[in-house]
C-alpha positions in Angstrom: 1.9 8.0 -20.6 -1.7 8.6 -22.0 -1.2 10.6 -25.2 -3.6 13.5 -24.3 -1.4 14.6 -21.8 1.5 16.3 -22.8 4.8 16.0 -20.8 5.9 19.1 -18.7 9.5 20.0 -17.6 9.1 23.2 -15.4 12.4 24.7 -13.5 11.8 26.2 -10.3 14.9 28.5 -9.6 13.8 29.0 -6.0 15.6 31.9 -4.2 18.6 32.1 -6.7 19.8 34.5 -9.4 19.7 38.1 -9.2 17.5 39.9 -12.3 20.6 40.2 -14.5 21.6 36.5 -13.6 18.0 35.1 -14.3 17.8 37.1 -17.6 21.0 35.3 -18.9 20.0 32.0 -17.7 16.5 32.3 -19.7 19.0 33.0 -22.8 21.0 30.2 -22.1 17.9 28.0 -21.2 16.3 29.2 -24.8 19.7 28.5 -26.7 19.9 25.1 -25.0 16.2 23.7 -25.4 15.6 25.4 -28.7 12.2 24.4 -30.0 11.2 21.4 -28.5 8.2 18.9 -29.9 5.7 17.0 -27.8 7.0 18.9 -24.5 6.0 21.8 -22.7 8.7 23.7 -21.2 8.6 26.3 -18.3 10.9 28.3 -15.9 9.7 29.6 -12.7 12.3 32.4 -11.5 11.8 34.9 -8.2 9.5 37.3 -8.3 12.0 40.2 -8.9 12.9 38.6 -12.1 9.7 37.8 -13.8 9.7 40.8 -16.0 13.5 40.4 -17.0 13.0 36.9 -17.7 9.5 37.3 -19.5 11.6 39.8 -22.1 14.1 37.1 -22.6 11.7 34.5 -23.4 9.3 36.8 -25.4 9.1 34.7 -29.0 10.5 31.4 -27.6 8.7 28.1 -27.0 9.2 28.5 -22.7 6.6 29.4 -20.8 7.0 31.7 -17.5 5.9 30.5 -14.0 6.0 32.1 -10.5 6.6 30.4 -7.6 4.1 31.4 -5.4 0.9 33.7 -4.8 -1.8 35.5 -2.2 -5.2 34.3 -2.9 -6.3 37.8 -2.7 -6.4 40.0 -5.7 -5.2 43.0 -3.9 -5.2 44.5 -0.2 -2.8 45.2 3.0 -0.8 42.0 2.4 2.5 43.7 2.6 5.0 41.5 0.6 2.9 39.4 -1.2 1.8 39.0 -4.8 -1.6 38.7 -6.2 -2.9 36.5 -8.7 -4.2 39.9 -10.8 -0.2 40.8 -10.8 0.7 37.5 -12.4 -2.1 36.9 -14.6 -1.0 38.7 -17.7 2.6 38.1 -17.0 2.8 34.3 -16.2 1.3 31.2 -17.3 2.1 28.8 -14.5 2.4 29.2 -10.8 4.0 26.9 -8.0 1.4 26.4 -5.2 2.0 24.4 -2.0 5.8 23.5 -2.5 7.0 21.5 0.6 9.3 24.6 1.6 6.2 26.8 1.7 4.4 24.3 3.8 7.4 23.6 6.3 8.9 26.9 6.5 6.0 29.1 6.3 3.3 27.0 7.8 0.8 27.0 4.9 -2.2 24.8 5.6 -4.1 22.4 3.0 -6.7 25.0 3.3 -4.8 27.7 2.7 -3.1 26.2 -0.3 -6.5 25.0 -1.6 -7.3 29.1 -1.8 -4.2 29.4 -3.8 -5.0 26.9 -6.3 -8.7 28.4 -6.8 -7.5 32.0 -7.0 -4.8 30.7 -10.0 -7.5 29.1 -11.6 -10.0 32.0 -11.4 -7.4 34.5 -12.8 -6.4 32.1 -15.8 -3.3 30.8 -14.4 -2.0 27.2 -14.2 -1.4 26.1 -10.9 1.4 23.5 -10.5 0.2 21.9 -7.0 3.0 20.3 -5.1 2.1 17.1 -2.8 4.3 14.9 -0.9 5.4 13.0 2.3 8.1 13.8 4.8 10.8 11.3 5.6 9.3 10.9 8.9 5.5 10.0 7.7 7.0 7.7 5.3 8.7 5.7 7.7 5.9 5.9 9.8 3.8 4.3 6.9 1.6 7.5 6.6 2.8 8.2 2.9 -0.6 7.1 1.1 -2.6 9.1 3.7 -0.6 12.1 3.3 -0.7 12.0 -0.5 -4.4 11.4 -0.3 -5.1 14.2 2.5 -3.2 16.7 0.4 -4.3 15.9 -2.8 -8.0 16.0 -1.7 -7.8 19.1 -0.2 -5.8 20.9 -2.9 -8.8 20.0 -5.3 -11.3 20.8 -3.1 -14.3 23.1 -4.3 -13.0 22.8 -7.9 -15.4 21.2 -10.3 -12.9 20.9 -13.5 -9.5 19.8 -12.4 -8.3 19.5 -15.5 -6.1 22.9 -16.1 -4.3 21.7 -12.5 -1.0 20.2 -12.6 0.2 18.3 -9.5 3.9 17.4 -9.0 4.4 14.6 -6.7 7.6 16.0 -4.5 8.5 13.1 -1.6 10.1 15.9 0.8 13.2 13.3 1.6 14.3 13.9 -2.0 14.1 17.6 -2.6 17.6 19.1 -2.4 19.2 16.0 -1.1 20.5 14.4 -4.4 18.6 11.4 -3.5 15.8 10.8 -5.5 12.9 8.6 -5.2 13.4 5.2 -7.1 11.6 4.9 -10.4 9.3 2.5 -8.5 8.8 5.0 -5.3 7.5 7.5 -8.3 5.3 5.5 -9.9 3.4 4.5 -6.6 3.5 7.7 -5.3 1.7 9.2 -8.5 -0.4 6.3 -8.6 -2.2 7.0 -5.2 -2.5 10.7 -6.3 -4.5 9.7 -9.6 -6.4 7.1 -8.1 -7.4 10.0 -5.2 -8.4 12.1 -8.0 -10.4 9.6 -9.5 -12.1 8.9 -6.3 -13.0 12.4 -6.0 -13.9 13.4 -9.8 -13.9 10.1 -11.7 -11.6 8.5 -13.7 -11.8 10.6 -16.9 -10.8 13.6 -14.9 -7.9 11.8 -13.1 -6.7 11.1 -16.6 -6.7 14.5 -17.7 -4.2 15.9 -15.2 -0.7 16.0 -15.7 1.3 14.5 -12.5 5.0 15.5 -12.6 7.9 14.0 -10.3 9.7 16.5 -8.2 12.7 15.3 -6.3 16.1 15.6 -7.4 15.2 14.4 -11.2 18.9 14.9 -13.0 20.3 13.8 -16.1 21.2 10.5 -14.5 17.8 9.3 -13.7 15.5 11.2 -15.8 14.7 8.4 -18.6 14.1 5.8 -15.5 11.7 8.2 -14.1 10.1 9.2 -16.9 9.4 5.8 -18.0 7.2 4.9 -15.6 3.3 5.1 -16.1 1.4 8.0 -15.4 4.8 10.3 -14.9 4.0 13.1 -17.1 7.3 15.4 -16.7 9.3 16.9 -13.8 9.2 20.0 -11.4 13.1 20.8 -11.6 15.1 22.4 -8.8 18.8 22.3 -9.0 19.2 21.1 -12.5 17.0 23.9 -13.6 19.9 26.4 -12.8 21.8 24.8 -15.3 20.9 25.3 -18.8 22.5 22.4 -20.5 21.5 19.8 -17.7 17.7 21.4 -18.1 17.7 21.0 -21.7 18.9 17.6 -21.4 15.6 16.9 -19.3 13.6 18.3 -22.1 14.8 16.5 -24.3 14.2 13.1 -22.6 10.7 14.2 -21.7 10.3 14.7 -25.6 11.6 11.4 -26.6 9.4 9.7 -24.0 6.1 11.5 -25.1 
């Protein structure tokens, strides 16, 4: 891992926890994680729990993230959350998760609008890219990763603030993680794509996470791969002790 890239372990709680449950989980995470050195840590609860979790995290080393945003600053977009609503509350925002792409038909162009809106409002986007099982079996994994990455960073001069999460869709929520070689190869494609578009220096500045069923059993082998700068954690982030074990592993690898 390039020394300039601090590892990041970010928990995506998805559509889980009530505000009261989220506050308790955040408190448990603080207790389990402590004050980690050499690794950044974030949790991303549902929108309704952001304020409760922000209060719980106050004074801790753990940052707050949102799970999505709408790219307009305000307007008649019933049910949506704008970057201006998040900018003084969150540090991170997940954008382009495979579930958003699949269930809500979000296009590469719309995802790029969100990435640019996040950056314009001082938020750090965690841009998710990844291939489906069908695309992988058809030999299109590299093309998909290159296309999604290229579109995601379009019209952005300084890509250094962006975090990218490689999330092979076939490994999300299935309990089947990519092998360390799979993770390394996918992340290598993403970094090479950034280098082609913005130069080697820019590519080396971007943190790239692995995001697909990372857990305490496979975390060390995944983080040991060159270019893997942490993880976007789903199921394991709902268990404070499991999440903390991933943070400790990242701190040791860093």
